[in-house]
PyMOL Python script that loads the backbone (N, CA, C, O; Angstrom):
from pymol import cmd

cmd.read_pdbstr("""\
ATOM      1  N   MET A   1      53.092 -22.436 -12.541  1.00  0.00           N
ATOM      2  CA  MET A   1      53.508 -23.066 -13.530  1.00  0.00           C
ATOM      3  C   MET A   1      52.337 -22.271 -14.849  1.00  0.00           C
ATOM      4  O   MET A   1      52.596 -21.863 -15.981  1.00  0.00           O
ATOM      5  N   MET A   2      51.229 -22.301 -14.191  1.00  0.00           N
ATOM      6  CA  MET A   2      50.143 -20.818 -14.301  1.00  0.00           C
ATOM      7  C   MET A   2      50.187 -19.569 -14.798  1.00  0.00           C
ATOM      8  O   MET A   2      49.518 -19.033 -15.682  1.00  0.00           O
ATOM      9  N   THR A   3      51.458 -18.993 -13.808  1.00  0.00           N
ATOM     10  CA  THR A   3      51.473 -17.464 -14.404  1.00  0.00           C
ATOM     11  C   THR A   3      52.435 -17.739 -15.956  1.00  0.00           C
ATOM     12  O   THR A   3      53.561 -18.167 -16.210  1.00  0.00           O
ATOM     13  N   PHE A   4      50.997 -17.101 -16.939  1.00  0.00           N
ATOM     14  CA  PHE A   4      51.260 -16.974 -18.486  1.00  0.00           C
ATOM     15  C   PHE A   4      52.731 -15.703 -18.448  1.00  0.00           C
ATOM     16  O   PHE A   4      52.839 -14.851 -17.566  1.00  0.00           O
ATOM     17  N   VAL A   5      53.605 -15.857 -19.476  1.00  0.00           N
ATOM     18  CA  VAL A   5      54.007 -13.982 -20.283  1.00  0.00           C
ATOM     19  C   VAL A   5      53.537 -15.067 -22.022  1.00  0.00           C
ATOM     20  O   VAL A   5      53.672 -16.245 -22.354  1.00  0.00           O
ATOM     21  N   ASP A   6      52.916 -13.686 -22.749  1.00  0.00           N
ATOM     22  CA  ASP A   6      52.964 -13.308 -23.806  1.00  0.00           C
ATOM     23  C   ASP A   6      54.327 -14.302 -24.163  1.00  0.00           C
ATOM     24  O   ASP A   6      55.327 -14.414 -23.453  1.00  0.00           O
ATOM     25  N   ALA A   7      54.071 -14.972 -25.448  1.00  0.00           N
ATOM     26  CA  ALA A   7      54.559 -15.799 -26.265  1.00  0.00           C
ATOM     27  C   ALA A   7      53.843 -16.114 -27.355  1.00  0.00           C
ATOM     28  O   ALA A   7      53.161 -17.132 -27.233  1.00  0.00           O
ATOM     29  N   PRO A   8      53.755 -15.221 -28.995  1.00  0.00           N
ATOM     30  CA  PRO A   8      52.320 -15.385 -29.672  1.00  0.00           C
ATOM     31  C   PRO A   8      53.319 -16.157 -30.398  1.00  0.00           C
ATOM     32  O   PRO A   8      54.496 -15.917 -30.127  1.00  0.00           O
ATOM     33  N   ASP A   9      53.016 -17.170 -31.398  1.00  0.00           N
ATOM     34  CA  ASP A   9      53.838 -18.166 -31.816  1.00  0.00           C
ATOM     35  C   ASP A   9      53.091 -17.479 -33.281  1.00  0.00           C
ATOM     36  O   ASP A   9      51.890 -17.274 -33.453  1.00  0.00           O
ATOM     37  N   GLU A  10      54.200 -17.218 -34.216  1.00  0.00           N
ATOM     38  CA  GLU A  10      53.118 -16.771 -36.343  1.00  0.00           C
ATOM     39  C   GLU A  10      52.979 -17.982 -36.618  1.00  0.00           C
ATOM     40  O   GLU A  10      51.764 -17.976 -36.416  1.00  0.00           O
ATOM     41  N   ASP A  11      53.157 -18.886 -36.869  1.00  0.00           N
ATOM     42  CA  ASP A  11      52.503 -20.439 -36.911  1.00  0.00           C
ATOM     43  C   ASP A  11      51.806 -20.904 -35.718  1.00  0.00           C
ATOM     44  O   ASP A  11      51.938 -22.108 -35.502  1.00  0.00           O
ATOM     45  N   ALA A  12      51.155 -20.298 -34.958  1.00  0.00           N
ATOM     46  CA  ALA A  12      50.010 -20.774 -34.040  1.00  0.00           C
ATOM     47  C   ALA A  12      49.356 -19.823 -33.310  1.00  0.00           C
ATOM     48  O   ALA A  12      49.441 -19.495 -32.127  1.00  0.00           O
ATOM     49  N   PRO A  13      49.066 -19.656 -33.705  1.00  0.00           N
ATOM     50  CA  PRO A  13      48.642 -17.770 -33.558  1.00  0.00           C
ATOM     51  C   PRO A  13      47.202 -18.324 -32.665  1.00  0.00           C
ATOM     52  O   PRO A  13      46.553 -17.346 -32.296  1.00  0.00           O
ATOM     53  N   LYS A  14      46.624 -19.543 -32.279  1.00  0.00           N
ATOM     54  CA  LYS A  14      46.412 -19.654 -30.816  1.00  0.00           C
ATOM     55  C   LYS A  14      46.784 -19.941 -29.733  1.00  0.00           C
ATOM     56  O   LYS A  14      45.928 -20.212 -28.891  1.00  0.00           O
ATOM     57  N   ARG A  15      48.167 -19.980 -29.385  1.00  0.00           N
ATOM     58  CA  ARG A  15      48.534 -20.412 -28.589  1.00  0.00           C
ATOM     59  C   ARG A  15      49.625 -18.968 -28.386  1.00  0.00           C
ATOM     60  O   ARG A  15      50.628 -18.521 -28.942  1.00  0.00           O
ATOM     61  N   ILE A  16      48.810 -18.632 -27.341  1.00  0.00           N
ATOM     62  CA  ILE A  16      48.842 -16.800 -26.757  1.00  0.00           C
ATOM     63  C   ILE A  16      49.828 -16.947 -25.608  1.00  0.00           C
ATOM     64  O   ILE A  16      50.772 -16.157 -25.602  1.00  0.00           O
ATOM     65  N   GLY A  17      49.782 -17.433 -25.083  1.00  0.00           N
ATOM     66  CA  GLY A  17      51.225 -17.411 -23.261  1.00  0.00           C
ATOM     67  C   GLY A  17      51.929 -18.709 -23.086  1.00  0.00           C
ATOM     68  O   GLY A  17      51.679 -19.709 -23.759  1.00  0.00           O
ATOM     69  N   TYR A  18      52.786 -18.641 -22.186  1.00  0.00           N
ATOM     70  CA  TYR A  18      53.998 -19.741 -22.095  1.00  0.00           C
ATOM     71  C   TYR A  18      54.065 -19.631 -20.149  1.00  0.00           C
ATOM     72  O   TYR A  18      54.559 -18.774 -19.416  1.00  0.00           O
ATOM     73  N   GLY A  19      53.514 -20.591 -19.923  1.00  0.00           N
ATOM     74  CA  GLY A  19      53.741 -20.933 -18.341  1.00  0.00           C
ATOM     75  C   GLY A  19      55.506 -22.039 -17.856  1.00  0.00           C
ATOM     76  O   GLY A  19      56.533 -22.017 -18.533  1.00  0.00           O
ATOM     77  N   LEU A  20      55.379 -22.530 -17.068  1.00  0.00           N
ATOM     78  CA  LEU A  20      56.202 -23.655 -16.859  1.00  0.00           C
ATOM     79  C   LEU A  20      56.640 -25.078 -17.567  1.00  0.00           C
ATOM     80  O   LEU A  20      57.343 -25.944 -17.047  1.00  0.00           O
ATOM     81  N   GLY A  21      56.110 -25.103 -18.751  1.00  0.00           N
ATOM     82  CA  GLY A  21      55.721 -26.473 -19.407  1.00  0.00           C
ATOM     83  C   GLY A  21      54.836 -26.247 -19.442  1.00  0.00           C
ATOM     84  O   GLY A  21      54.572 -27.292 -18.848  1.00  0.00           O
ATOM     85  N   VAL A  22      53.316 -25.548 -19.670  1.00  0.00           N
ATOM     86  CA  VAL A  22      52.266 -25.261 -20.165  1.00  0.00           C
ATOM     87  C   VAL A  22      51.470 -24.431 -21.328  1.00  0.00           C
ATOM     88  O   VAL A  22      51.308 -23.215 -21.227  1.00  0.00           O
ATOM     89  N   ARG A  23      51.118 -24.983 -22.139  1.00  0.00           N
ATOM     90  CA  ARG A  23      51.345 -23.254 -23.357  1.00  0.00           C
ATOM     91  C   ARG A  23      49.631 -23.034 -22.996  1.00  0.00           C
ATOM     92  O   ARG A  23      48.920 -23.998 -22.712  1.00  0.00           O
ATOM     93  N   GLN A  24      49.101 -21.596 -23.057  1.00  0.00           N
ATOM     94  CA  GLN A  24      47.840 -20.849 -22.951  1.00  0.00           C
ATOM     95  C   GLN A  24      47.697 -21.043 -24.531  1.00  0.00           C
ATOM     96  O   GLN A  24      48.402 -20.724 -25.488  1.00  0.00           O
ATOM     97  N   MET A  25      45.989 -21.973 -24.326  1.00  0.00           N
ATOM     98  CA  MET A  25      45.664 -21.816 -26.056  1.00  0.00           C
ATOM     99  C   MET A  25      44.210 -21.375 -25.804  1.00  0.00           C
ATOM    100  O   MET A  25      43.563 -21.389 -24.757  1.00  0.00           O
ATOM    101  N   VAL A  26      43.922 -21.042 -26.857  1.00  0.00           N
ATOM    102  CA  VAL A  26      42.312 -20.703 -27.094  1.00  0.00           C
ATOM    103  C   VAL A  26      41.915 -21.016 -27.723  1.00  0.00           C
ATOM    104  O   VAL A  26      42.293 -20.606 -28.820  1.00  0.00           O
ATOM    105  N   ILE A  27      40.480 -22.297 -27.699  1.00  0.00           N
ATOM    106  CA  ILE A  27      40.426 -23.162 -29.100  1.00  0.00           C
ATOM    107  C   ILE A  27      38.684 -22.205 -29.336  1.00  0.00           C
ATOM    108  O   ILE A  27      37.988 -22.053 -28.331  1.00  0.00           O
ATOM    109  N   GLY A  28      38.377 -21.868 -30.185  1.00  0.00           N
ATOM    110  CA  GLY A  28      36.534 -21.420 -30.463  1.00  0.00           C
ATOM    111  C   GLY A  28      36.705 -20.093 -29.273  1.00  0.00           C
ATOM    112  O   GLY A  28      37.193 -18.992 -29.527  1.00  0.00           O
ATOM    113  N   ARG A  29      36.148 -20.557 -27.906  1.00  0.00           N
ATOM    114  CA  ARG A  29      35.716 -19.418 -27.155  1.00  0.00           C
ATOM    115  C   ARG A  29      35.990 -20.385 -25.488  1.00  0.00           C
ATOM    116  O   ARG A  29      35.479 -20.085 -24.409  1.00  0.00           O
ATOM    117  N   GLU A  30      36.864 -21.470 -25.743  1.00  0.00           N
ATOM    118  CA  GLU A  30      36.867 -21.604 -24.476  1.00  0.00           C
ATOM    119  C   GLU A  30      39.109 -21.830 -24.733  1.00  0.00           C
ATOM    120  O   GLU A  30      39.917 -22.094 -25.623  1.00  0.00           O
ATOM    121  N   SER A  31      39.067 -21.402 -22.887  1.00  0.00           N
ATOM    122  CA  SER A  31      40.098 -21.344 -22.759  1.00  0.00           C
ATOM    123  C   SER A  31      41.025 -22.741 -22.553  1.00  0.00           C
ATOM    124  O   SER A  31      40.465 -23.694 -22.010  1.00  0.00           O
ATOM    125  N   PHE A  32      42.262 -22.865 -22.925  1.00  0.00           N
ATOM    126  CA  PHE A  32      42.931 -24.064 -22.782  1.00  0.00           C
ATOM    127  C   PHE A  32      44.271 -24.405 -21.915  1.00  0.00           C
ATOM    128  O   PHE A  32      44.908 -25.173 -22.636  1.00  0.00           O
ATOM    129  N   VAL A  33      44.685 -24.284 -21.225  1.00  0.00           N
ATOM    130  CA  VAL A  33      46.166 -24.882 -20.666  1.00  0.00           C
ATOM    131  C   VAL A  33      46.719 -26.665 -21.405  1.00  0.00           C
ATOM    132  O   VAL A  33      46.199 -27.760 -21.191  1.00  0.00           O
ATOM    133  N   GLY A  34      47.657 -26.394 -22.088  1.00  0.00           N
ATOM    134  CA  GLY A  34      48.436 -27.854 -22.330  1.00  0.00           C
ATOM    135  C   GLY A  34      49.545 -27.845 -22.075  1.00  0.00           C
ATOM    136  O   GLY A  34      50.281 -27.401 -21.194  1.00  0.00           O
ATOM    137  N   HIS A  35      49.658 -28.844 -23.673  1.00  0.00           N
ATOM    138  CA  HIS A  35      51.016 -28.790 -24.367  1.00  0.00           C
ATOM    139  C   HIS A  35      51.454 -29.442 -25.747  1.00  0.00           C
ATOM    140  O   HIS A  35      50.714 -30.312 -26.206  1.00  0.00           O
ATOM    141  N   THR A  36      52.322 -29.175 -26.276  1.00  0.00           N
ATOM    142  CA  THR A  36      52.435 -29.531 -27.646  1.00  0.00           C
ATOM    143  C   THR A  36      53.924 -30.637 -28.114  1.00  0.00           C
ATOM    144  O   THR A  36      54.993 -30.256 -27.636  1.00  0.00           O
ATOM    145  N   GLY A  37      53.953 -31.515 -28.716  1.00  0.00           N
ATOM    146  CA  GLY A  37      55.345 -31.996 -29.476  1.00  0.00           C
ATOM    147  C   GLY A  37      55.447 -32.509 -30.332  1.00  0.00           C
ATOM    148  O   GLY A  37      54.474 -33.264 -30.330  1.00  0.00           O
ATOM    149  N   ALA A  38      56.114 -32.718 -31.385  1.00  0.00           N
ATOM    150  CA  ALA A  38      56.664 -33.253 -32.244  1.00  0.00           C
ATOM    151  C   ALA A  38      58.078 -33.981 -32.451  1.00  0.00           C
ATOM    152  O   ALA A  38      59.103 -33.388 -32.789  1.00  0.00           O
ATOM    153  N   ILE A  39      58.025 -34.708 -32.317  1.00  0.00           N
ATOM    154  CA  ILE A  39      59.153 -35.718 -32.999  1.00  0.00           C
ATOM    155  C   ILE A  39      58.827 -36.545 -33.972  1.00  0.00           C
ATOM    156  O   ILE A  39      57.679 -36.958 -34.134  1.00  0.00           O
ATOM    157  N   PRO A  40      60.221 -36.983 -35.000  1.00  0.00           N
ATOM    158  CA  PRO A  40      59.737 -37.157 -36.872  1.00  0.00           C
ATOM    159  C   PRO A  40      59.238 -37.965 -36.377  1.00  0.00           C
ATOM    160  O   PRO A  40      59.430 -38.300 -35.208  1.00  0.00           O
ATOM    161  N   GLY A  41      58.224 -38.641 -37.415  1.00  0.00           N
ATOM    162  CA  GLY A  41      57.054 -40.079 -36.875  1.00  0.00           C
ATOM    163  C   GLY A  41      55.671 -39.710 -36.530  1.00  0.00           C
ATOM    164  O   GLY A  41      54.632 -40.058 -37.090  1.00  0.00           O
ATOM    165  N   TYR A  42      55.878 -38.782 -35.295  1.00  0.00           N
ATOM    166  CA  TYR A  42      54.757 -38.360 -34.219  1.00  0.00           C
ATOM    167  C   TYR A  42      54.753 -36.884 -33.570  1.00  0.00           C
ATOM    168  O   TYR A  42      55.552 -35.954 -33.459  1.00  0.00           O
ATOM    169  N   SER A  43      53.330 -37.191 -33.174  1.00  0.00           N
ATOM    170  CA  SER A  43      53.027 -35.821 -32.349  1.00  0.00           C
ATOM    171  C   SER A  43      51.672 -35.822 -31.241  1.00  0.00           C
ATOM    172  O   SER A  43      50.588 -36.356 -31.006  1.00  0.00           O
ATOM    173  N   ALA A  44      52.250 -35.208 -30.962  1.00  0.00           N
ATOM    174  CA  ALA A  44      50.923 -34.992 -29.397  1.00  0.00           C
ATOM    175  C   ALA A  44      50.820 -34.443 -29.001  1.00  0.00           C
ATOM    176  O   ALA A  44      51.737 -34.124 -28.244  1.00  0.00           O
ATOM    177  N   VAL A  45      49.537 -33.619 -29.015  1.00  0.00           N
ATOM    178  CA  VAL A  45      48.619 -32.315 -27.746  1.00  0.00           C
ATOM    179  C   VAL A  45      47.827 -32.861 -26.335  1.00  0.00           C
ATOM    180  O   VAL A  45      47.215 -33.928 -26.401  1.00  0.00           O
ATOM    181  N   THR A  46      47.845 -32.435 -25.628  1.00  0.00           N
ATOM    182  CA  THR A  46      46.691 -32.798 -24.487  1.00  0.00           C
ATOM    183  C   THR A  46      46.946 -31.401 -23.737  1.00  0.00           C
ATOM    184  O   THR A  46      47.939 -30.776 -23.362  1.00  0.00           O
ATOM    185  N   VAL A  47      45.280 -31.190 -23.700  1.00  0.00           N
ATOM    186  CA  VAL A  47      45.000 -29.872 -23.755  1.00  0.00           C
ATOM    187  C   VAL A  47      44.380 -29.933 -21.656  1.00  0.00           C
ATOM    188  O   VAL A  47      44.774 -30.720 -20.795  1.00  0.00           O
ATOM    189  N   PHE A  48      43.460 -28.900 -21.530  1.00  0.00           N
ATOM    190  CA  PHE A  48      42.725 -29.168 -20.182  1.00  0.00           C
ATOM    191  C   PHE A  48      41.635 -27.596 -20.183  1.00  0.00           C
ATOM    192  O   PHE A  48      41.610 -26.365 -20.169  1.00  0.00           O
ATOM    193  N   GLY A  49      41.288 -28.163 -20.197  1.00  0.00           N
ATOM    194  CA  GLY A  49      39.859 -26.838 -20.365  1.00  0.00           C
ATOM    195  C   GLY A  49      39.706 -26.257 -18.649  1.00  0.00           C
ATOM    196  O   GLY A  49      39.240 -26.708 -17.602  1.00  0.00           O
ATOM    197  N   ILE A  50      40.318 -25.148 -19.044  1.00  0.00           N
ATOM    198  CA  ILE A  50      40.375 -24.340 -17.508  1.00  0.00           C
ATOM    199  C   ILE A  50      38.429 -23.864 -16.905  1.00  0.00           C
ATOM    200  O   ILE A  50      37.999 -23.844 -15.751  1.00  0.00           O
ATOM    201  N   ASP A  51      37.864 -23.628 -17.893  1.00  0.00           N
ATOM    202  CA  ASP A  51      36.477 -22.960 -17.189  1.00  0.00           C
ATOM    203  C   ASP A  51      35.797 -24.813 -17.934  1.00  0.00           C
ATOM    204  O   ASP A  51      35.065 -25.315 -17.081  1.00  0.00           O
ATOM    205  N   ASN A  52      35.917 -25.659 -19.104  1.00  0.00           N
ATOM    206  CA  ASN A  52      35.081 -26.762 -18.645  1.00  0.00           C
ATOM    207  C   ASN A  52      35.040 -28.096 -17.902  1.00  0.00           C
ATOM    208  O   ASN A  52      34.145 -28.915 -17.693  1.00  0.00           O
ATOM    209  N   GLY A  53      36.777 -27.989 -17.468  1.00  0.00           N
ATOM    210  CA  GLY A  53      36.846 -29.014 -17.228  1.00  0.00           C
ATOM    211  C   GLY A  53      37.412 -29.909 -18.000  1.00  0.00           C
ATOM    212  O   GLY A  53      38.336 -30.573 -17.528  1.00  0.00           O
ATOM    213  N   ILE A  54      36.911 -30.157 -19.579  1.00  0.00           N
ATOM    214  CA  ILE A  54      37.691 -31.191 -20.347  1.00  0.00           C
ATOM    215  C   ILE A  54      39.205 -31.111 -20.280  1.00  0.00           C
ATOM    216  O   ILE A  54      39.908 -30.101 -20.326  1.00  0.00           O
ATOM    217  N   THR A  55      39.673 -32.770 -20.126  1.00  0.00           N
ATOM    218  CA  THR A  55      40.502 -33.416 -20.969  1.00  0.00           C
ATOM    219  C   THR A  55      40.801 -33.654 -22.008  1.00  0.00           C
ATOM    220  O   THR A  55      39.900 -34.441 -22.300  1.00  0.00           O
ATOM    221  N   ILE A  56      41.625 -33.561 -23.167  1.00  0.00           N
ATOM    222  CA  ILE A  56      41.946 -33.975 -24.332  1.00  0.00           C
ATOM    223  C   ILE A  56      43.249 -34.090 -24.674  1.00  0.00           C
ATOM    224  O   ILE A  56      44.078 -33.199 -24.494  1.00  0.00           O
ATOM    225  N   ALA A  57      43.561 -35.589 -25.362  1.00  0.00           N
ATOM    226  CA  ALA A  57      44.936 -36.225 -24.954  1.00  0.00           C
ATOM    227  C   ALA A  57      44.892 -36.238 -26.567  1.00  0.00           C
ATOM    228  O   ALA A  57      43.697 -36.158 -26.851  1.00  0.00           O
ATOM    229  N   ILE A  58      45.875 -36.320 -28.094  1.00  0.00           N
ATOM    230  CA  ILE A  58      46.059 -36.343 -28.666  1.00  0.00           C
ATOM    231  C   ILE A  58      47.346 -37.081 -29.213  1.00  0.00           C
ATOM    232  O   ILE A  58      48.401 -36.636 -28.762  1.00  0.00           O
ATOM    233  N   LEU A  59      47.440 -38.072 -30.057  1.00  0.00           N
ATOM    234  CA  LEU A  59      48.874 -39.017 -29.887  1.00  0.00           C
ATOM    235  C   LEU A  59      48.287 -39.351 -31.385  1.00  0.00           C
ATOM    236  O   LEU A  59      47.156 -39.585 -31.810  1.00  0.00           O
ATOM    237  N   ASN A  60      49.945 -39.239 -32.151  1.00  0.00           N
ATOM    238  CA  ASN A  60      49.631 -39.859 -33.578  1.00  0.00           C
ATOM    239  C   ASN A  60      50.285 -40.294 -34.108  1.00  0.00           C
ATOM    240  O   ASN A  60      51.374 -40.105 -33.567  1.00  0.00           O
ATOM    241  N   ASN A  61      50.429 -41.109 -35.348  1.00  0.00           N
ATOM    242  CA  ASN A  61      52.000 -41.180 -35.785  1.00  0.00           C
ATOM    243  C   ASN A  61      52.026 -39.965 -37.173  1.00  0.00           C
ATOM    244  O   ASN A  61      53.090 -40.054 -37.786  1.00  0.00           O
ATOM    245  N   LEU A  62      51.579 -39.459 -37.443  1.00  0.00           N
ATOM    246  CA  LEU A  62      52.311 -38.050 -38.367  1.00  0.00           C
ATOM    247  C   LEU A  62      53.639 -36.925 -37.359  1.00  0.00           C
ATOM    248  O   LEU A  62      53.842 -36.763 -36.156  1.00  0.00           O
ATOM    249  N   SER A  63      54.156 -36.473 -38.375  1.00  0.00           N
ATOM    250  CA  SER A  63      55.004 -35.912 -37.948  1.00  0.00           C
ATOM    251  C   SER A  63      54.516 -34.318 -37.817  1.00  0.00           C
ATOM    252  O   SER A  63      55.058 -33.440 -37.146  1.00  0.00           O
ATOM    253  N   VAL A  64      53.480 -34.223 -38.554  1.00  0.00           N
ATOM    254  CA  VAL A  64      52.668 -33.128 -38.726  1.00  0.00           C
ATOM    255  C   VAL A  64      51.010 -33.427 -38.495  1.00  0.00           C
ATOM    256  O   VAL A  64      50.473 -34.028 -39.426  1.00  0.00           O
ATOM    257  N   ILE A  65      50.404 -33.170 -37.678  1.00  0.00           N
ATOM    258  CA  ILE A  65      49.196 -32.699 -37.789  1.00  0.00           C
ATOM    259  C   ILE A  65      48.032 -31.706 -37.139  1.00  0.00           C
ATOM    260  O   ILE A  65      48.051 -31.677 -35.909  1.00  0.00           O
ATOM    261  N   GLU A  66      46.886 -30.780 -37.874  1.00  0.00           N
ATOM    262  CA  GLU A  66      46.450 -29.361 -37.308  1.00  0.00           C
ATOM    263  C   GLU A  66      45.581 -29.736 -36.008  1.00  0.00           C
ATOM    264  O   GLU A  66      44.424 -30.128 -35.857  1.00  0.00           O
ATOM    265  N   GLN A  67      46.461 -29.495 -35.283  1.00  0.00           N
ATOM    266  CA  GLN A  67      46.492 -29.899 -33.839  1.00  0.00           C
ATOM    267  C   GLN A  67      45.138 -29.009 -33.547  1.00  0.00           C
ATOM    268  O   GLN A  67      44.072 -29.574 -33.303  1.00  0.00           O
ATOM    269  N   GLU A  68      45.294 -27.098 -33.606  1.00  0.00           N
ATOM    270  CA  GLU A  68      44.343 -26.366 -33.110  1.00  0.00           C
ATOM    271  C   GLU A  68      42.780 -26.827 -33.611  1.00  0.00           C
ATOM    272  O   GLU A  68      41.753 -26.826 -32.933  1.00  0.00           O
ATOM    273  N   ARG A  69      42.990 -27.281 -35.251  1.00  0.00           N
ATOM    274  CA  ARG A  69      41.660 -27.926 -36.002  1.00  0.00           C
ATOM    275  C   ARG A  69      41.433 -28.553 -35.174  1.00  0.00           C
ATOM    276  O   ARG A  69      40.445 -28.203 -34.529  1.00  0.00           O
ATOM    277  N   LEU A  70      42.435 -30.257 -34.533  1.00  0.00           N
ATOM    278  CA  LEU A  70      41.467 -31.448 -35.024  1.00  0.00           C
ATOM    279  C   LEU A  70      40.506 -30.725 -32.983  1.00  0.00           C
ATOM    280  O   LEU A  70      39.359 -31.074 -32.704  1.00  0.00           O
ATOM    281  N   LEU A  71      41.484 -29.665 -31.862  1.00  0.00           N
ATOM    282  CA  LEU A  71      40.582 -30.127 -30.765  1.00  0.00           C
ATOM    283  C   LEU A  71      39.565 -29.046 -31.379  1.00  0.00           C
ATOM    284  O   LEU A  71      38.636 -28.990 -30.573  1.00  0.00           O
ATOM    285  N   ALA A  72      39.392 -28.419 -32.134  1.00  0.00           N
ATOM    286  CA  ALA A  72      38.281 -27.709 -31.977  1.00  0.00           C
ATOM    287  C   ALA A  72      37.043 -28.433 -32.737  1.00  0.00           C
ATOM    288  O   ALA A  72      35.971 -27.950 -32.373  1.00  0.00           O
ATOM    289  N   GLU A  73      36.917 -29.440 -33.673  1.00  0.00           N
ATOM    290  CA  GLU A  73      36.304 -30.527 -33.905  1.00  0.00           C
ATOM    291  C   GLU A  73      35.966 -31.330 -32.117  1.00  0.00           C
ATOM    292  O   GLU A  73      34.972 -31.455 -31.402  1.00  0.00           O
ATOM    293  N   ILE A  74      36.610 -31.499 -32.075  1.00  0.00           N
ATOM    294  CA  ILE A  74      36.801 -32.251 -30.728  1.00  0.00           C
ATOM    295  C   ILE A  74      35.627 -31.771 -30.163  1.00  0.00           C
ATOM    296  O   ILE A  74      34.607 -32.452 -30.058  1.00  0.00           O
ATOM    297  N   MET A  75      35.768 -30.303 -29.696  1.00  0.00           N
ATOM    298  CA  MET A  75      34.834 -29.427 -29.058  1.00  0.00           C
ATOM    299  C   MET A  75      33.683 -29.291 -29.367  1.00  0.00           C
ATOM    300  O   MET A  75      32.757 -29.270 -28.556  1.00  0.00           O
ATOM    301  N   ASN A  76      33.574 -29.180 -30.569  1.00  0.00           N
ATOM    302  CA  ASN A  76      32.569 -28.891 -31.477  1.00  0.00           C
ATOM    303  C   ASN A  76      31.704 -30.308 -31.732  1.00  0.00           C
ATOM    304  O   ASN A  76      30.527 -30.233 -32.085  1.00  0.00           O
ATOM    305  N   ALA A  77      32.363 -31.605 -31.529  1.00  0.00           N
ATOM    306  CA  ALA A  77      31.586 -32.584 -30.928  1.00  0.00           C
ATOM    307  C   ALA A  77      30.805 -33.078 -29.857  1.00  0.00           C
ATOM    308  O   ALA A  77      29.820 -33.810 -29.763  1.00  0.00           O
ATOM    309  N   LEU A  78      31.713 -32.314 -28.893  1.00  0.00           N
ATOM    310  CA  LEU A  78      31.057 -32.521 -27.317  1.00  0.00           C
ATOM    311  C   LEU A  78      31.026 -31.312 -27.106  1.00  0.00           C
ATOM    312  O   LEU A  78      31.807 -30.982 -26.213  1.00  0.00           O
ATOM    313  N   ASN A  79      30.225 -30.169 -27.725  1.00  0.00           N
ATOM    314  CA  ASN A  79      29.309 -29.205 -27.379  1.00  0.00           C
ATOM    315  C   ASN A  79      28.166 -28.983 -29.060  1.00  0.00           C
ATOM    316  O   ASN A  79      28.277 -27.928 -29.684  1.00  0.00           O
ATOM    317  N   PRO A  80      27.334 -29.918 -29.483  1.00  0.00           N
ATOM    318  CA  PRO A  80      26.804 -29.404 -30.601  1.00  0.00           C
ATOM    319  C   PRO A  80      26.353 -28.137 -30.725  1.00  0.00           C
ATOM    320  O   PRO A  80      25.880 -27.752 -31.794  1.00  0.00           O
TER     321      PRO A  80
END
""", "prot")
cmd.dss("prot")
cmd.show_as("cartoon", "prot")
cmd.util.cbc("prot")
cmd.orient("prot")
């Protein structure tokens, strides 16, 4: 699952690689693995910090949210 291949996404530049069901992301200077998803009316993101061991899960009732911005804000709150 953690063997990543290049999988750039022009709409989400912080998502840099894809493994077996998980995506590699860099938020700030932190490396994360996780998965994002959306269906009409809902969206979600769950990530695990490779270096820091932090797990963040965001579930909401909006189809589209700024996932990377929210993750960065949470990380800033955890590491002032």
